[in-house]
TIRODREN-738907 format. One line per 8 residues: their letters; for each residue x, y, z of C-alpha. Coordinates in nm, 3 decimals. Layout:
BEGIN
A	X,Y,Z  ...
This chain:
BEGIN
LKIGSLVF	-9.573,-7.250,3.433  -9.320,-7.183,3.703  -8.990,-7.342,3.604  -8.762,-7.232,3.886  -8.681,-6.974,4.144  -8.531,-6.744,3.881  -8.771,-6.563,3.654  -8.493,-6.469,3.412
VSPSPAIG	-8.501,-6.705,3.119  -8.189,-6.720,2.904  -8.214,-6.623,2.535  -8.484,-6.751,2.303  -8.655,-7.088,2.355  -8.650,-7.348,2.077  -8.962,-7.539,1.970  -8.945,-7.900,1.850
ADGTIYVA	-9.148,-8.054,1.568  -9.393,-8.199,1.824  -9.439,-7.859,1.991  -9.210,-7.927,2.287  -9.051,-7.608,2.416  -8.684,-7.618,2.515  -8.560,-7.338,2.735  -8.267,-7.273,2.968
TEDGTFHA	-8.275,-7.068,3.284  -7.990,-6.867,3.427  -7.949,-7.106,3.718  -7.803,-7.355,3.470  -8.109,-7.578,3.426  -8.232,-7.693,3.085  -8.606,-7.762,3.058  -8.830,-7.949,2.812
ISDDGDTG	-9.188,-7.822,2.841  -9.506,-7.955,2.682  -9.776,-7.708,2.580  -10.098,-7.865,2.710  -10.324,-7.583,2.599  -10.416,-7.378,2.904  -10.098,-7.463,3.087  -9.749,-7.596,3.037
REKWSYKI	-9.614,-7.923,3.175  -9.249,-7.994,3.236  -9.154,-8.318,3.060  -8.802,-8.325,3.194  -8.518,-8.100,3.310  -8.143,-8.131,3.346  -7.915,-7.940,3.580  -7.620,-7.859,3.360
SAFWPMIK	-7.404,-7.741,3.648  -7.428,-7.700,4.022  -7.205,-7.395,3.999  -7.458,-7.163,3.835  -7.283,-7.123,3.497  -7.564,-6.906,3.355  -7.661,-7.040,3.013  -7.629,-6.751,2.770
SSPVIAAD	-7.685,-6.919,2.434  -8.021,-7.021,2.293  -8.082,-7.393,2.230  -8.102,-7.513,1.871  -8.272,-7.823,1.726  -8.118,-8.031,1.447  -8.317,-8.205,1.172  -8.285,-8.540,1.354
GKIYVGDS	-8.448,-8.388,1.666  -8.136,-8.355,1.881  -8.122,-8.041,2.093  -7.795,-7.857,2.148  -7.721,-7.597,2.414  -7.395,-7.445,2.535  -7.304,-7.314,2.880  -7.076,-7.050,3.028
EGILYAFE	-6.806,-7.304,3.111  -6.735,-7.389,2.747  -6.936,-7.712,2.725  -7.184,-7.803,2.450  -7.458,-8.051,2.547  -7.654,-8.270,2.304  -7.990,-8.411,2.420  -8.229,-8.658,2.263
PEQDADDV	-8.588,-8.525,2.277  -8.729,-8.832,2.454  -8.594,-8.874,2.806  -8.677,-9.066,3.121  -8.783,-8.780,3.348  -8.618,-8.954,3.645  -8.289,-9.017,3.467  -8.217,-8.740,3.214
KPKWIFET	-7.880,-8.771,3.044  -7.708,-8.587,2.759  -7.647,-8.792,2.445  -7.296,-8.651,2.450  -7.102,-8.343,2.558  -6.818,-8.154,2.393  -6.573,-7.957,2.607  -6.374,-7.671,2.458
KTGSAIRA	-6.131,-7.719,2.748  -6.067,-7.345,2.768  -6.342,-7.263,3.017  -6.458,-6.969,2.805  -6.830,-6.913,2.769  -7.040,-7.027,2.475  -7.254,-6.719,2.416  -7.339,-6.788,2.051
TPAIGDDG	-7.610,-7.035,1.951  -7.458,-7.315,1.739  -7.547,-7.340,1.370  -7.640,-7.676,1.215  -7.558,-7.767,0.854  -7.782,-7.973,0.627  -7.561,-8.276,0.692  -7.584,-8.235,1.070
TIYLGSED	-7.245,-8.067,1.109  -7.235,-7.834,1.410  -7.060,-7.497,1.391  -6.986,-7.364,1.738  -6.837,-7.023,1.818  -6.680,-6.956,2.156  -6.564,-6.661,2.362  -6.218,-6.822,2.348
GNLYVLDS	-6.200,-6.708,1.984  -6.230,-7.053,1.827  -6.478,-7.186,1.574  -6.529,-7.555,1.657  -6.673,-7.779,1.385  -6.822,-8.108,1.509  -6.999,-8.397,1.347  -7.340,-8.506,1.474
SGQLQWKF	-7.176,-8.746,1.722  -6.977,-8.465,1.884  -6.639,-8.545,1.728  -6.420,-8.248,1.642  -6.362,-8.224,1.266  -6.165,-7.901,1.254  -6.133,-7.569,1.432  -6.012,-7.219,1.355
DAKDPISS	-5.861,-6.972,1.600  -5.982,-6.622,1.513  -5.798,-6.482,1.818  -6.100,-6.270,1.905  -6.424,-6.369,2.086  -6.707,-6.514,1.875  -7.028,-6.398,2.039  -7.277,-6.432,1.755
TPVIGSDG	-7.420,-6.737,1.583  -7.233,-6.865,1.275  -7.429,-6.818,0.952  -7.452,-7.074,0.670  -7.507,-6.947,0.316  -7.716,-7.122,0.051  -7.392,-7.250,-0.110  -7.273,-7.398,0.221
TIYIKTHS	-7.026,-7.122,0.301  -6.992,-7.066,0.675  -6.959,-6.711,0.802  -6.841,-6.617,1.150  -6.814,-6.274,1.303  -6.576,-6.178,1.581  -6.571,-5.840,1.755  -6.369,-5.693,1.466
ELYAFAPQ	-6.366,-5.925,1.163  -6.590,-6.131,0.938  -6.464,-6.468,0.806  -6.592,-6.698,0.531  -6.508,-7.070,0.523  -6.568,-7.354,0.281  -6.749,-7.633,0.470  -6.479,-7.889,0.395
QAADDVSP	-6.143,-7.818,0.558  -5.828,-8.018,0.620  -5.798,-8.042,0.998  -5.428,-7.952,0.989  -5.460,-7.667,0.739  -5.773,-7.463,0.807  -5.788,-7.132,0.626  -6.073,-6.892,0.547
KWSAEFGY	-6.182,-6.817,0.191  -6.160,-6.453,0.284  -6.187,-6.217,0.578  -6.299,-5.856,0.611  -6.182,-5.628,0.891  -6.402,-5.352,1.028  -6.266,-5.026,1.158  -6.527,-5.012,1.431
AVTYATPI	-6.605,-5.313,1.646  -6.898,-5.513,1.523  -7.168,-5.599,1.774  -7.298,-5.925,1.919  -7.578,-5.925,1.663  -7.572,-6.215,1.418  -7.528,-6.120,1.050  -7.797,-6.226,0.808
VDANGILY	-7.750,-6.358,0.454  -7.996,-6.334,0.165  -8.067,-6.577,-0.119  -7.800,-6.411,-0.333  -7.529,-6.462,-0.072  -7.517,-6.097,0.040  -7.441,-6.056,0.411  -7.570,-5.766,0.616
VGTHDGNL	-7.360,-5.668,0.917  -7.431,-5.390,1.166  -7.153,-5.213,1.357  -7.097,-4.971,1.644  -7.019,-4.691,1.396  -7.386,-4.696,1.295  -7.332,-4.851,0.952  -7.514,-5.146,0.802
YAIDSAGN	-7.271,-5.307,0.557  -7.372,-5.526,0.263  -7.091,-5.770,0.174  -7.102,-6.012,-0.117  -6.996,-6.377,-0.115  -6.646,-6.283,-0.235  -6.590,-6.048,0.059  -6.644,-5.723,-0.132
MRWSFQTG	-6.846,-5.443,0.023  -7.142,-5.373,-0.206  -7.275,-5.078,-0.013  -7.319,-4.933,0.334  -7.600,-4.742,0.500  -7.530,-4.489,0.774  -7.764,-4.458,1.072  -7.730,-4.219,1.363
GSIISSAA	-7.636,-4.474,1.631  -7.489,-4.817,1.700  -7.661,-5.116,1.540  -7.670,-5.383,1.810  -7.945,-5.610,1.677  -7.968,-5.828,1.368  -8.136,-5.696,1.057  -8.433,-5.875,0.896
IGADGTIY	-8.522,-5.922,0.527  -8.879,-5.886,0.402  -9.036,-6.095,0.125  -8.974,-5.813,-0.125  -8.606,-5.785,-0.028  -8.648,-5.478,0.194  -8.400,-5.478,0.482  -8.523,-5.367,0.824
VGSNDEHL	-8.276,-5.266,1.093  -8.300,-5.083,1.424  -8.045,-4.834,1.553  -7.958,-4.676,1.885  -8.064,-4.344,1.731  -8.421,-4.454,1.818  -8.517,-4.523,1.455  -8.621,-4.831,1.261
YAIGQVDI	-8.496,-4.816,0.902  -8.647,-4.984,0.597  -8.379,-5.004,0.327  -8.464,-5.096,-0.031  -8.225,-5.320,-0.220  -7.944,-5.099,-0.343  -7.654,-5.201,-0.563  -7.468,-4.884,-0.654
NAPTNVTA	-7.137,-4.905,-0.838  -6.818,-4.747,-0.712  -6.684,-4.450,-0.912  -6.449,-4.538,-1.199  -6.170,-4.365,-1.391  -6.063,-4.166,-1.088  -5.758,-3.950,-1.162  -5.536,-3.759,-0.920
NAGERSVQ	-5.323,-3.473,-1.059  -5.058,-3.329,-0.829  -5.033,-2.954,-0.789  -4.858,-2.710,-0.561  -4.934,-2.858,-0.219  -5.263,-2.981,-0.367  -5.420,-3.264,-0.567  -5.705,-3.232,-0.818
LVWETVSD	-5.939,-3.534,-0.825  -6.173,-3.612,-1.115  -6.399,-3.915,-1.175  -6.690,-4.029,-1.388  -7.054,-3.983,-1.290  -7.215,-4.288,-1.127  -7.573,-4.369,-1.219  -7.812,-4.341,-0.920
ASAYAIYM	-7.554,-4.147,-0.716  -7.676,-3.821,-0.564  -7.345,-3.733,-0.398  -6.988,-3.852,-0.342  -6.757,-3.896,-0.044  -6.381,-3.842,-0.074  -6.135,-4.048,0.128  -5.762,-3.994,0.178
ATGSEPPD	-5.472,-4.190,0.327  -5.092,-4.178,0.328  -4.823,-4.445,0.296  -4.620,-4.630,0.038  -4.918,-4.860,-0.035  -5.294,-4.789,-0.015  -5.489,-4.923,0.285  -5.751,-5.193,0.234
TKDLSNWK	-6.058,-5.024,0.087  -6.283,-5.257,0.291  -6.149,-5.110,0.617  -6.251,-4.746,0.636  -6.074,-4.694,0.969  -5.747,-4.634,0.781  -5.906,-4.378,0.550  -6.003,-4.021,0.637
QLNDEPLK	-6.321,-3.879,0.483  -6.250,-3.528,0.361  -6.595,-3.382,0.292  -6.844,-3.343,0.575  -7.119,-3.221,0.344  -7.248,-3.416,0.038  -7.043,-3.346,-0.275  -7.255,-3.315,-0.588
DTSWLVDE	-6.972,-3.255,-0.838  -6.743,-3.514,-0.994  -6.425,-3.327,-0.907  -6.260,-3.210,-0.587  -5.951,-3.005,-0.508  -5.764,-3.126,-0.201  -5.537,-2.847,-0.078  -5.309,-2.764,0.214
LKAGTKYW	-5.120,-3.087,0.162  -4.758,-3.156,0.250  -4.516,-3.133,-0.044  -4.325,-3.451,-0.116  -4.574,-3.677,0.068  -4.745,-3.957,-0.121  -5.123,-3.942,-0.077  -5.383,-4.203,-0.169
FAVQAVTE	-5.737,-4.112,-0.266  -6.060,-4.309,-0.317  -6.413,-4.197,-0.400  -6.744,-4.343,-0.280  -7.084,-4.300,-0.446  -7.378,-4.214,-0.218  -7.749,-4.253,-0.299  -8.029,-4.019,-0.199
GNSRSQLS	-8.117,-4.266,0.079  -7.755,-4.257,0.208  -7.662,-4.606,0.085  -7.297,-4.616,-0.016  -7.090,-4.800,-0.273  -6.758,-4.962,-0.197  -6.457,-4.734,-0.244  -6.314,-4.681,-0.588
APVSATPY	-5.977,-4.823,-0.683  -5.721,-4.607,-0.497  -5.511,-4.354,-0.690  -5.204,-4.169,-0.566  -5.037,-3.833,-0.617  -4.746,-3.647,-0.456  -4.790,-3.270,-0.423  -4.490,-3.046,-0.484
AVVKAVND	-4.369,-2.706,-0.376  -4.262,-2.432,-0.614  -3.917,-2.290,-0.534  -3.866,-1.933,-0.645  -3.543,-1.836,-0.819  -3.282,-1.657,-0.606  -2.961,-1.479,-0.702  -2.745,-1.634,-0.432
LNTLEISK	-2.777,-2.014,-0.442  -2.571,-2.040,-0.123  -2.866,-1.897,0.071  -3.122,-2.141,-0.078  -3.262,-2.389,0.173  -3.446,-2.677,0.012  -3.702,-2.876,0.204  -3.615,-3.242,0.232
HITSEQLA	-3.962,-3.307,0.089  -3.871,-3.158,-0.250  -3.706,-3.395,-0.498  -3.441,-3.288,-0.744  -3.685,-3.350,-1.030  -3.941,-3.120,-0.870  -3.672,-2.859,-0.817  -3.583,-2.876,-1.187
Q	-3.941,-2.787,-1.272
């Protein structure tokens, strides 16, 4: 069936309960097509804009049959499935009033609530009649579809953060349950959530992260290239994800604990780390940071991994450190399949320098990094 002069059809079609196919073309036209067996028949079409806005989001169908589609001018259209072909009209429209594109497909809750992400950085929450209930400004474009967990939690992903929201919010006091920042920009791919509330998010650093419903990283899996498509979950819980390293990965369910009882003992320009063995771990990764307080262990961009090769032991000597500087350390357990735990609770230590005795104290120059207590030692 030829549906226009452009052969480029915008993202995925949606199929109604009666088999009607709803698809948008890049010239800004929305089509309803009947599958008549050997051929398709256009039931109706609607020109969303005469200015070629290029529809970039896939349509979605609610339980009551309404079809929703957003355009590149920041407008969401709601259509009833049955239309007079000579007089097609939207049921209603919602304008973001910012003019920013709607790239992400809306998500529909069980009660008909519509969760709409926009390139203007806002999550818009509408009722089934198109009335705004509340919105949240993430201050970063939302290019992937919001995800709704089995408990009703709504998850949105910007280009750098993941947010979780309770479905009910006071319009004048919207706040997320939690947020998780990623050191490397996440991609347009929509996260997926399993029956246990674990989210799987791919990023440009090549990691697939598993994050629980409280916002804690359960594990990560390193591939050799950016992950720019959504993962999929098999019936047995296996996670399948493609990477720009030209591989498809099948990842078994892994829930490896972070190392515990990590200790850091300061030495002369060095720190000795020791921790307990983690069951199912084949190796460990050591991370270091500086500062008066430890960085967020969910954001690895503020941590430096010290060992390039897998570490089999449960101890590590970090040397060539600066005396008088406070260092933070955390340890990560790694499985044979390269799945990773979250970081351990951070521990700190301040290396010292040994000052040799001299006969003439007037000639002694003491580094500003050495405390009087260290000097007394």
